[in-house]
N, C-alpha and C positions, 0 to 999 in steps of 0.2 A: 557748341554741342548741345543738343536735346536727348532727352531719354524718353523712349515710349515704351509701351507695351502691346506691341503688334505681332500677330502669330498668324501663319498660314499652314494650312494641312492640304494636301492632295490625297485622299484615299489613304490617310494615316502616313504619308511620306515625311521623311525628314526635308525641309524646305528652306531655301534661302530666298526671300522675294526681293528682286532688285528694283521694284517699283518703289517700296519703302525701305529697301534692304533690313529685311526683318529675317533673322535667323530663328529656327525652331527652338527657342529657348526663352525664359520667362522675361527678361528685359534685355532690350538692344540697344546699343548706343549707336546713333546716327552720326555719320561724318558729313562735313561740308559737301554743298551741290545736291542732296539726295532729294531734299523737298521739291515736288513737282514731278520727279521722275516716274513714268507709268510703266515702266518694265525693261527688260533686255531684250535686244533684237539679234544678239549673237553671243556665243560662247566659246571659249577656246581654253585648252589645257594640254600640256605635254608631259612636264616634270612633274613638280610639287606645287606650282601656283596655277591659279585660274582666273582669267579676266572676261569681262563682258562689255559689250557696247549698249548703252541705254537708247532708250527711245527719243530721248532730248538731244541726243547725239554726244553724250559723255563716255568715260570710260572708267571702269571699277575694276580693282583686282585684290586678291586675298591669296595667302598661303606663304610658301617660301620666301625671302627678300634677301638673301645674302649677297646676292649682287645687284641689289636696288631694281630687280625686275618687276617691282610693283609700281614704281614711279610716283610714290605719294609724297605727301608734305614731310613725312617722317621716314627717311630712307635707310636710317641706321638701326631700326629695330627688325631682328632676324625674322621673324615671323609675324604675321597678322592672320588673325583667325575670323576676323571679320571684314566685309569689302572696305575697301579704301578707295577714296577718288585719285585717279590719276592726276598729278599736278598739273594746274592750268589747261585742262582738256576737258572741259564741260560741254563745248559745242562742236560741231562739224564732224564728228565720228561716224563712219559707216560701218567698220568692222575692227575687232581687235582680234590680234593672234598671239599666243604664247608659246614661245621656244621652251628649250629647258631652263634657261637662265636670261633670257631676254624676251622683250615683248615690242610689239609693231601696231602701230594703229592706222588704219587705211581712212584717209580722210575725204569728206565728199567731193573736195575739188580734185580729186586722182592722185593725191600726192601721198607718202608715206613718212611717219615718224617713229622713230624706235628708241629705246632706252635699255639700260640694264648691262650685263657681259657684253664685251666687245673685243677679247682677245683675239679672236679670230677676224675680227671686223664685221661681227654680225649686226652691228647697230645701221652700217651702211652709210656713214657720213664721213668716210675718209679716214675713220680713227680705229688703229689696232693698240687698245689699251685695256687694261683688265675689267674697269667699269665705267660707264656713262650713265651717272646719275640722273641727269635731265634729257628729256626726250629731244631727240636731234633729228632733223628733216634729212631723208635718206637722199644721197646726192643724184641729181639729173634724173630723177623719176617721176614721170608725168602719165597720165591717162591710165591709171592703174584701175583694172576691174575689180579683180580678186587678189588676195594675199593668203601666203601660204607659210606656216613657219615649221622648220625642222628643228633637231636639236640644237644644232650651232649655226644653221644657216636659213635663208630665208628667200622665198622665191615670189616673184609679182607677175599676174597674168595682165598684160596691157591689151587695150582696146583693138589694136591690131592682129591680136592672137599670138604676138610672141610672147617669151618668158624671159625674164631677167631674174637673176640670183645673186647672192651675195653673202660672205661669211666663210664658213670653213670649207677647205676645197682639197683636204689629203686624198680624198677618193674621188675626186673629179666629178663630187654630186652638184657642182654648180654648172657643168655642162659647156663650158667655154673652151674645152680641148686643152687645159691645163690642170696642175695639180696645186696652184697658187692660190692661198687665200686671198680673199678680196675683201677690202673695207667699202667698195662702192660697186653697184650693179655691173653685171656682165650679161650678155645676150647669149641664151643657150644656142648652140649651132648644131646643126644637122637634124632638126624636127622634121622636115619633109612636108610641113603643113601646118596650118594654124590649130593653135590649142585650145580648147574649151575648158578644160579642168586641169589643175595642176596639184601635186603631192610631194610634199618634202619630208623625207625621213630623218633617221640619224647620219647614213653615210650615202644614202643614194635620193635620186627624185625620179618622178615620173610624171607625164602628161598625157591627158586623152586628147585625141584628134578630133577635129569637126568631120572630117571624112570617115571617121571610124578607126578603131584600134586604139592601142596604148604604146607609147614609147618610153624606155626608162633608162637611166644612166648612173654611173658612179659604181659604188662597190657591189660585188655580186658573189662574196664568201658563201653566201646561204641560198644563192638562187633568187635572190629579190629582185633582179631584173627580168625574170620570167621568159627569158629567150632559149630555155633548154639547155643552159649551161651554168657552170659556176667557177668563180676564181678569175674570170677574165676581167681587165679593167682596161679603161682608156680609149674603147673604140667609138665614144659618143654614144647618143640616142640609139637603144635597140629595140626591133619589135618585141612584143610579148606575144609568145606564140598561143594561138588558139582563140584570141578575141579580135574580131574584124568588125563586129559591131560597135556601134556608137556607146559610149560610156559615160553615165551623167554624174557619177560621183567616184572620187578616188582617193584613198589614203595611205600613206607610207608611214610604217612604223620601224622598229628596231630590227632590220634584216628581213622584213617581210612587206608585203603590198597587198592592198585589197581593193577591187572596184565592184562598182554597181552597173551592170549594163542597162540598156535602154529598155529591156524586157522587165527590169527589176529584180533580176538574179545577182546574189552576192559571189564572188570568185575571189580567192586569196592564194597567194604563192611566197615561197621563200621560207625563211627560217619557222620550224613549227616545235620548238623546245616544249612549250607548255599548250600546245594545242590550239596557238593562235589563228591557225587557218581554218577550223572549225569543221575538218573533214573527218572527224572522229579517231584520228591519229596523231602521232607526235613525229611523224616522218618528214622532213624537209620537202618541199617540191619545188622543181625549178622550172614548172609551167603552172598555170592556173588550174585550180581544182575548185569544184562547187562546195560552197558551204552547205552543210546538211541542213535540209528543210527550208532554206532561204531561197528559193527557186523564181519568186514572183513577188511583186508588190512592195519592194524595198525602195528607198530613195536616198538612203544616205549610209555611210559607213566611217568607222573613226579607229584607226589602229595607232598603238603608241609603244610601249615595251614589251609587254607580257601578256596584253588581253586585248580583245577587239569587241566592239559593239556596231551593230546596225539597227536603223529603226525604218519604219514601214510606213506606207501612205495612209495607214490607219492610226498612225501615232504611237505604236507599240515599240518597245525595244527590247532587243535580244543581244545577248553578250556569251562570249565564250574565251576560254584560256584561263590564264593564271587567276586565282581566286583566294589566297590565303587571308586576305583582309575584306573578303565578301564582295569584291569589286564587279564581280559579272552580274550581282543584285538579284540573286535568285534567293536571297534571305538565309543562304548558308556561307560557310567559310570552308565548303571542299576545296581542296588543294588546287585542282586544276577542272575545267570542264571541258572536254573533248569536243562536243558539239553544242551548238547556242542553247541557251535557256533563257526564259522570258524574264526579264527585271521586274520584281514584283513591287506593286505599292507606287509605281510612277504615273498611273492614269493611263489614259489613250490619247493624248493630245500632245505628244512630244514631237517637236519640228526640227531638233537638233541634238547631238549627242557629241560630247568632247572626252576623249580618254586620256587619262595620266599615267603615270607610272603604275602606280597602286589605288588609283580611285577613278571614279566616273561622274561625271555631271551631263544632265539633261535639261534642255530648254524647252518648255511648253509653250503653246500658243498664246498663252498670255502673258508671256513674258517673266515666268517664275523659273528659276533654276533649282532642280533637285540634284542635291551630290550624296555619294556613298563611298564606302571602302575606308582605305587607310587616311589618317588624319593628324599624323604626328608632327606634321608643318603647318597645320590649319587649313589645307588645301578644300576642304568641304564647306568653309565660310561659315561654319556653323557657331561660332563664338566660344567654341572648345577646341581640345586637341583629340577628343575621344574618336575612335573609329565607329562607323555607323554603318547600318545595313539600310536599304532604301525604305523599310518600312517604318524606320524610326527607331528600331532596337539598337542598343548600344552593344559594340562588341565585348561579349564577357557579362553580358547581363544588364538588365534595366531598359528603361525606354527614354526616349527624349521627353522633356515636360512641353506638351503641347496643349494647353487647354484653352 
């Protein structure tokens, strides 16, 4: 272990720099495998932990670790407030995705490895046990292009355009026509075409098709399938009403779904209790509605529990929904935001955003991760458990020491 005094700032923002893994505090203790890492290439969060893939092919995670979802050398510490290296995974990683209490890595050879909670089989190695502390290869899965983690299930998009999912299936979110939890991947049935993008939520899943349009399957209590109905279950993938064009980005949260069309517009549907749909209301929607003010120029969207964020081709971040911990990033802790507000202090070069339950992380073009919101489990990676706003202000007063 070495100790350094390395600090990054981006227009005053709280920063976790994954190149040297520096948090915006006076002194940062670096873990094994950090030396020579030039930055982060992907970021993911859903529950209370966050993971990144590094440019050198490694993986790092931080935050809540009660189910050993961080995968590090010390699996018994409940929380990690600074990034730790995933054990024996220092090269060959293309992407890392974080579920609520499990994590998975997509490797450069097209295979997948997972670790953490597996009581529904979400590790995908044929194991239905409470915890799998060591990463396991997902059974029979090859040629994976992209990986998507839901709360307790995971889906993979393979080269052929097929989708394979595993884990929790009580609401038929795996799409195999059953409600049996699966400890190994099963193929989604009834897509009617090849998929280009996949989204895994809490109890439902969705896919964008190469020919255009979106299909969803699983729970539909809140209208999250977008087919103009609610409460129906078991029919397999159904068409989302009103979206016929190609969709370039898709994200599924807790009871709702959001998409970015080829024209760069953001649309959402489903549960809207805290304004997660961004249409200026708290009315649930059974078909897609336009997110206010986000009609063009957007390239990605991230949905989780009660707030949502999208990012533009100009690198700006806009968020809406629940905000008691400042997770929408507008510099306030106003309870909810019914329409999008711009996240302040994160610059204009964001290439990816990941939304957790009560926190948000953004990845910049230079491989730096900026996190804000609730931090009681260390999900911000800042070296403390204090909540933060994106401009570096501590919740309750004071500022991060970034000299």
